[in-house]
N, C-alpha and C positions, 0 to 999 in steps of 0.2 A: 352356725348350725352344724350339729354333729349327726352324721349318718353312719350306717354300717358299711363295711369294706366293699361288699358286693355292689351296693348302690353307687358308691364312689367310683369303683372301677367301671361300671356301666356308663356313668356320666363322662368319664375320661374317653372311653371308646366312642361314645356318641359325638363328642366334640372334635376329636382328632380324625376319626374315620369319616365323619359326616353321615348323611342319610344314605342308606342302602336302597337307592331308588332306580337303579338301572333296570330297564324292562327285561323280562325273560325272553321276549322275541323282538327282533328288529326286522321289519319287513317279513321276509320268508325265512329268516335265520333264527334258530333257537340258540341263545347264548348260554354257555355253561357257566357254572358259578364263578370260576376264576376269571372268566371274561367279564361278567357283570361287575365283579369286584374291581377289575382293572378299569372299567369305564368310570366307576365312582371315584377311584383314587386319582386317575388322570384328570378328570374334570376339576377336582379340587386343586391339584398342582398347577394346572393351566390357569385357573382363576387367580392364584397367588403369584405365580412367576411369569405368566404370559406364554408359557410353553412347557413341554415335558418330553422326556425320553422314555419310550416303551422298549425295554431291553429284555423282554422275556426270552427264555431259551427257545431255540429254533423249534418250530412245530407246534406251539401252543395256541395258535389261532389269533395272532396279532392283527391280521388284516381286518377281521370282522369287528374287533374292538375299535380300531380306527374308523371304520366305516360307520359304526354306531355313533361315535362322537361327531362325525361329519353330518349326521342327520340334524344336529342342532345348529348348523351353520347356514347362512344365507347363500354364500358363494364360496364353497371350498375348492381348493386346488390339491390334486395329488401329483407328486413328483416321484418317479420311480424309474428303474431301468426300462428301456423300450420293450424288452422281452416280457415284461410283466403287464403290459397294457391290457391284454385280454383277461388276465386274472383280475385286475382291478375293475374293469368294466363289468365283469360278472359279479364281483362283490358289491359294487354300487347298485347294480340292478336288484340283487337279492335282498339288500337292506333298504331299498327304496331311498337311498341317499343321493342328493345332488352331487355334482362334482365335475371338474375339468381335469383332464389328464395331460401332463407334460413329462417328457423324458429327460433324464440327465444328459443324454447324448444331444438332444435338441438344444438344451441350454448351453452346452459346450460350443455349439455352432452359432450361438448368439440369438437363437430363436426364443424370444420371451413371450409367454402367453399374455393375452390382454387382461389386465387386472382392473380394479383392485380386487383382492381376495381377503375374506375375513378369517379364513382358517386354512392353513397350509400343512399338508401331511407330506413328510419326506420318508418314503419307504426305502429300505436298504440305505439308510441315511449315511452310512460310512462312505458312500460315493461323494459326499459333500464335505470331506474332512480336510480339504486342501485350500486354505484361504487365499492363496495367490492366483487362483484360476478364474477364468471368465465365468465358469459355472457358479462358483461361490459368490462372485460379484452379483450375478443376477438373482441368486437365491436370497442374498442379503437384501436386495431391493424388494423382492416379492414378499418377504416376511415382515417388512417394515409396517407396523400398525396392525399386523395380523396375529392371531393366536397360532402357535406352532406345535405340531406333534411330530417328533422324530421316532422312527421305527427301525431298529436294528438289534439283532441279538449280539452283534460283534462290533461295537462302536470303536474299539481300540484295535488297530491293525499293526501299528508300529510303536507308538508311544502314547503317553497320557495326553499329549497335545492334541491327538486326534479327537478325544472326547471334548476338550476345551473348544476346539473349532466348531463342533456340532452345537454345543450348548450356547456358544456365543451368538448364534442366530436369534436367540431370545433373551439371553442374559447379558449380551454385550461382551466387550473385551475383558471384563472382570472374570469371565469364565476361565481364563488362563491363569488367574491368580488365586482363585478360591481353592480351599483344600478339598480332599476327597469327601469329607463329611458334608460340606456345604453343597458340593455338586450332587451328592446322592439324594438330596432333598428334592431334586427335580427328576428322579429316576424311579421307574417301577420295573423291578426285575424279579421274575419268578422262575424257579427251576422246576424240573419235572417232579421232584419229591414234594414240592409245595402244592401240587395239583392232584386231588384225589379222584376226580371224575373225568379226567381228560382222555384216558386210554392211549397215552403216549408210550411207545416201546421203551424198554430198558436198553442200555447200550453195553455190550460186552467189552471187557478190556481189550484194547487193540493189540494185534500180534504182528511181529515182523515176519516178512518172507524174504529170505536171502536169494540173491541171483548171481553171486560170483564177483570176481574182481580181475582187473588187468592192470597191474602196476606200471607196465611199460607206457600205457596211454597217459597216466598221471605224470610220468617223467617227461613225456613229450609236451604235455600242456604247460608244465612248469618252465620248460626250456624254450617255449615258443617265442620267437622274436616279436617285439611289439609291432603292431601295424602302423602304417602312416595315416594319421588322422586327416580328415578333410581340412581345408585351409581355414575354415571358420570354427575349428575345434570339433570335439566329439569323442569317439571311443578311444581310450587309452589302452595300453597293453594289459594292465591288471584287470580292467573291466572286461576285456575280450576273453581273457583266460577264465575269469570267474563265470561268465555267461556260458562258455563252452563246457566248463565242468558241470554246470547245472544241467545242461542238455545231455551230457554223457550220463549223469546220474539218473536221468529220466528214461532214456532208451537209446539203444544203438542207432535206431533210425533217426531220432532227433539230432544226435551227435553228427552223423554222416551228413544229414541235410544242412546243418549249420556250417560244417566245414566246406561244403560245396558253395554255400553263399559267401563264405570268406574268400574262397578262390575267385569267384565271380567279381567280387568287390576289388580284389587286388588287380585282376585283369583290366577292369575299368580304369582304375587309377593309373596303371602303367601305360595304357593306351593314351590317356590324356596327357601324362607327363611327357610322353614321346613327342607330342605336338606342342609342348611348352606350356601346358596349363595344369594348375593344381586346383582340383575341383572342390567346391563347397558341398555341404550336405544336400542342399536342394538339387544341385546339378548332378551329384553322384546318384541320387535316387532316380533322376530322369534317364540315366544311362542303363538302369537295370530293368530287365523284363522278367516278370515272375520270380524275381529274386535269385535266379540261377542262370538263365540264358542271357548273354550279354548282347546289348544292342550294337549295331554297326558303329564303329568309332569314328564319328564325324564331329570333332570338337569345334570346328570352325562354325558350325551351325548353332552353337549354344548362344543364348541371348547376351550373357554378360561374362566378362573376364574377371575372375576372382584373384588371379595372381599372375605376374609376368612369368617368363620362361623358368621352368623348374630345373634344378641342378641334377646332374647324374647321381648325386648322393641320395636324393629322394627316391630315384628309381631303384637304387641298390637296397634301400630300406624296404620298399615294396616287395622286391624279389626275395629278400631274406625271409620276410613274413610268409610269402606264398610258398616258399620251399618248406618251411616248417609245417604249414598246413597240409601240403601234399604228403609229407612224411606221416603226419598224424592220420590222414585219410587212408593211406596204405596200411598202417598198423591197425586201424579200426576194421578195415575190410578183411584182414586176416585173423582178427581176434576170435578166440573160441567162445567168448561171452557175447553172443548176439541176442537178438530179441526172441529167438526160439526158446531161450531159457525163461524169459519173462512170460511168454505165451504158455509155457508148460506149467508155471505156477498158477496161472489163471485156469487152466484145464483141471488142475488138482483141486482148486477151489470149487469149480463146478461139480466135480465128483463128490466133494465133501458136503455140498449143499444142493442136492439133486433136484429138489422141488422149489427152490428159491430163486428169486431174481437178484442179479448182481449188477451194481453200477460201479464202474471204475473210472476215477477222475485223474486228470493230468493237466499240467500247465501248457503243454505243447501239442499243437495239432499234428506235428510230425510223429509224435509218439502214438497218437490215435491211429494215424495212417499205417505206421509200421506194425502195430499189433493186430490191426484189422487185416492187414495183408497176410500175417502169419495164420490167422484163424478164420478167414472169410468163408472157407468151404464147410465149416462146422455149423450145425443147425442152431438157430437162435442167436446169432451174433449180429450186433448192430453197432454203428459208429456215428457220432454226431460231433461236428465242429461248427464254427461260425459260417462255413460254406454250405452247411446242410447235412443231411443224413445219408448213410450208406448201409445197405444190406447186400447179401450175396447176389440178389436179383438186380441190383442197380441203385440209383439215387432215390432218395425220399425227401420230402419236405421236413422241416423241423417238427411241425405238428404231427405229421404221420409217424415219424420215428418215435416220438414220445408216446403217441397213442398205441403203438404196437408194444411198447415196453411197460408203460404205466398208464393205462387208459383212464383210470379214475382221476389222475392228475389234471387231465384236460377235458373231463366230462365227456369222454368218448365211449362208444360201445366196445366191449371186449373184442379183440381181433380173432380171426380164424386161427386154429391151432398151427397151421403151416406158416402163418405170418408173425407169430409171437416172437418177440425179442426177449431173451432171458439173460443175456449179458450185454450191457450197453457200455461201450468205450466212449468217453466223452471228455471234452475239455471243461474248464471251469465255467463255461458258458451256462451250464446247468447247476452250478453250485450255490446259487442263491435265488430266493424268491419262490420259485416253482417247487411244489412238493412232488416227490417221487415215491409215494408211500407204498407202491407195490413192490419196491425193492427192500429186501431185508438184509442184504450184505453190501457193504461199502468198502471199496478198495482204493487206497492212495497209491497210484502208480509212481508218484513222486511227491516230495514234500514242498509245498509252497513256502514263501518267506514269512508268511503271517499265520499264526495259529487261528486267527479269525477265519481264514479261508478253510482250514481243516474243520473247524466247528461247523461252518456253513455246509461243507460237503456231507458230513455225517447227518446234519439236520435235514437233508433231503429225504432221508428214510424215516427219521424219528418225527412223524407228523401226528397231529391230533386225529384220532380215529383210524390210524393205520391198522391193517389186518393182522400184522405179526406182533408178537409179544416182545421180541428182542431184536435189536440191530447188531449184527456182527461186523467188526471193523478189522481190516488188514492193511498193512502198509508194506510195499516193496522197499526194502532197505536200499539206500544208495550204495554203490560199490564202496567198500571200506576205505579205500584210499581217497575217493572223492569226498567221503565224509570227513576225513582228516583235513582236506583242503578247504571245504566249504564251511564246516562246523554248522551245518544246517540245524541239526537237532539242538545244539547249544543255543543258537540264536532264537529258535522257537521257544525254548524253555524260558529264556530271559523275557521274551515278550509275553509269554503266558503269565509270568509272575506279575508283570506290570498290569495286565488286564485283570488278573485275579484280585489285586489290591483295590482297584477302583470300581469295577463293575461286577466282575465275576466271570467264570467260564463254566462250560457245561461238563462238569465231572472230569473224567480221564479221557483226554482226546489224543494223547500221544502214547505210544507204547512205553512201558516202564516209567511213566511219570504220573504222579497224582499230587494234588495240592496238599500242603501241610495242614494238619488239623486247625492250627491257629491262623492260617493265612486266609482270612475272611475279608471280603470286600465291604466297603461302607454301604453299598447298595444292598448287599446281602443282609447286613445287620438291620437296615431299615425294614427289609421284608420280614425279619423275625419279630421286630416290634409290631408291625401291622398284623401279623398272625396272632401274636399274644393279645393284642387289643380286640381282635375279632372274636376271640374266645370270651372276652369280658363283655361283649356287646349284648345288651338287653334293652327292652323299651324303657326309656326314661325321658323326662322332660328337662329342657334346658332351663337353668335358673335365670331370672330376670337380671338385667344389668344393675349394678350397684347394690345388689342384695347382700354383699359381704361374702367372705370365703366360706366354703363348705369344708368341714374337717372330718377326717376318718382315720382309723388306725387298723393295721393288719399285722399279724404275727410274722416276724422275720428272724433270721439268725443273727443279723447285725443291724445297727441303726441305719435307716435310709429315709429319704424324703423324695416324693414325686409331686411336683407342683404343676397345676394346669392354669395357664395364664391366657386371658382374653386380650387380643390386640386388634381392635376394630372388629372386622368380620372374620378374623382368623384366630386360631388357638395354637398355643405352643406348649410343649412339655419341657420341663427342666428338672434335673435330678441331682441328688447329692448322696454320697455315702460317707460315713464316719465324720460327720459335721464339717465336711469340706464345702466351699461355696457351690451354689447350684451351677450346673453345666447343662447346656442343651445339646451337647454332642450325642450322636446316636449311640455310642458305646455306653455313656453314662445312663441314658434313658433306658436302654435295653437291660442293663444290670438291675435298675430299679424295678422295671416292669416284671422281670422274671422273679425278683425277690418278693414282690408285694402281692402274690397270689394266694396268700394264706387266709386263715379265718380272721374275723373281726377281733380287735383288741382295743381297749380304751387307752388312748395315749395320755400321758401325764401332762399337766399344765406346762411344765418346763419343755417337754418335747414339742408341744404345739407352739409355744412361744418361739423356740429356736427355729422351727420350720417356717413360721410366718416371717421371721426376721430374714432368713435366707432368701425367701421368695421376694420380699420387698427389696432386698439388696440387688437381686438379679434384675428386677424391673428397673430400678434406679440406674444401674449401669447401662442397660439397653437404651433407656430413654436418653441418657446423657450422650451416648454415641449417636443416636438419631438426631438429637437437637444440634449436635456439632457437625453433622454431615459425614461423620466417620463410618456410618453403617454402610454407605455406598462408597467404597474406597475410590479416591481420585487417581485411578490407575493410569489414565491416559494423560500425556503431556498437555493436550489441548484443554482438558478440564482444569488442570492446575493453572494454566495460563489464563483461562477465563476467570477463575476465582480471583487471581491477582488483579486483573483488569477491572473486575467489578468493584473490588475494594478500593482501587485507585480512583475510579470514577466517583464513588461515594465520598472519599476523603477530600477530593479536590473540587467538589461542586460548590458553587456560591451558596451562601447561607439561605437565600430566598428560594433556591431550587432544591435544597436537600430533602424536604418532605416528599416532594413528587418523585425525585430520583431514588429515594429510599424504597418507595413502593415498587418502582421498576426494578431496582437492584434485587429486592427480595424475590420478585418473580423470575428474574434471570438466574438467581442462585438456585431456585427450584429446578430450572431447566438443566443446570450443570450437575446437580447432585442426585437427580433421579436416575433409576436404572432404565436402560433401553436395550433393544436388540442391536446387533452389529450394524444393520442397515441404517437405523436412525442415528447411531453413534457417528457413522461416517458423514451423514448430513450435518450433525452437530459440529464435527471437526471443521468442516468447510465454513460453517457459519461463524465459528469462533475466530477463524483466520481471516475473515472478511475485513475490509477496510472501511466499514460504515462509521459514520460519526457516533460518538459515545451514546447519545440518547437513542438514536435509531438502532444502534447495535443492541442496547438493552431491550428495546421493544421487540426486536427480531427474536431474541432469545426467549422472551416471554411468549411470543406467538408460537415458537417451537414447542414450548412446554404445554401450551393449550392444545396443540395438535397431537403430540405424541405422549403426553402424560396427563390425560384429561382428569384422572381421579386425583382428588386432594391427597396429599401425603398423610399417613397416619399421624394422629396427634400423640406426641410422646406422653402426654398426661393421661391418655385414655386407657392405658394398659391397667388391668386389674387382676388380682388373684381370684380365680374362680373356685379352686379346690386345692387342698393340700392333703395328701395321703401319706401318713407317717408310719414307718416301720417300727414296731414295738418288739425289741429284742428281749429274750428271757432275762 
């Protein structure tokens, strides 16, 4: 059947994007168009892959998208940082969604919520990027058999492996082996320019603020004798120097406080060595009081002896390190570059933005305390760390501090004029989850190691519905010599490039850096495909199965083919340019979709024949891979071992048992070659390694398949070409 190009494009959009049936309101919440689109797309991805990652840029309303999806679950679980409990409880109430809340902190302590759960939401999911932790182990167990939604604007903090660890919760260990394009199929990522009705502020290019330099301190850091580590290992000299340089780059106060802690540690070690004991890390911690004041040296009361009498050489090592620290401390106290210079930069910013609120982020609580001490007598200054808030009048709770600075963020009434905070100095405790949309200026008092943290900081101000049109960003530059030592900016740029290639980042988030025009992530390309298909979407009916391919032509500058293939309940796009074999990569599909938007044109019989031939070849190759089990790579040694044992059992079975064992072996093979989340894979690994007799082992694998892979695998013969759209070149 031949149709016009517009009808063909509408059918492609209908099949790939699915029905646009997300409601406009969920409970008391009105969803914006991009949020409804996110609900529809995520629902389709979760149905196909068992999970999805919502990686929208910070501030686009991901929480209500997730809560809307939770409305369709019987028993959903929300896992998030403990600080976001109140926000999630509000979101669930507002959307009338059920849900149990658990914090990452509680999981790290081994507190597992009582399941089972059928839908698990991981907010700020980058907290689950470390597979070797107790937290990850519990999450793997909680997500076994459940649909999974990961939410984070910054899934990559250090390397691409971070993303693999997150997606493995529903893709399994193959997430570490898939390429960027395959991973992007599980990701929805929209940036601000994709959203026309969100009211998210623009972000101005970040600007450096210089604060001076003291080369003598750098020389002292480089020459600092290494410390004596605890008997059970720990901090080496390079790591101590590195950490001290980071604190120096943050603030004079953080540097001095760190040096005082180093001296206290040296005093503790020396006192213990004088009594013939070399302390371990746990014992060393028990000797310290408030990290600075040293407890009474009574080593004989300690519970365990970690090492016999220490030699005088160890005490000389401790004293050499302590002497170097004292010299650095004296130099720091006499330096002209103190925190008064940093405070002055902040005063200048307040003068430049007289009617705006400023939030200043740092990694170190000591930096917050130092700058607050410099500015506490000035009106509108507040400080917030993990220990709570401070204003000139005294201590405040975390909630009250935020309510005085950004009341709309915590649904509080505006404070009295005398209580308003207009400059909030805070640690990264506020850099994720919670919106600070009343702030229109963001200051980086120091640069963290991950660009994800920088993006999170800026995202506190760039929120959906924020009252300002633009967020202004500043960064206090590290002392130039510290920059030479740390290479902070270079490290951040390398990590930015890794994040940009896989998921994408939010525009320019470092001063003097912007992504190259061609440096586009796979997730970003998929978003461009979705946007193009959305423009194609009109009301159209799906063709019945087995009705034969629909054919259409569109005018293009060069020959190209776009094929729509039905595979069970899902649809795939594959594309080709210049008579090359069809390719379902996002880049190939994007090129074809962008090329095939022209007017209708009747394709020649040869063009149609060649296009159908390419489509059938693509289906045949995909069917062959599926039939052979290659579509799910046997990435894990346990799976390869299982396949060898299944083959050996079938080959060595007595003739009269072969028919029955062949059925069991086919069922076991299904268990081994189906995709699972990492939790189910770990169960499968233990089952494969069990010492059950052969037949019982096959039955156990079959039972595992019935429990964790209840759906029948797609029939390789069921794929069919639904539509072929051919580009007709002049």
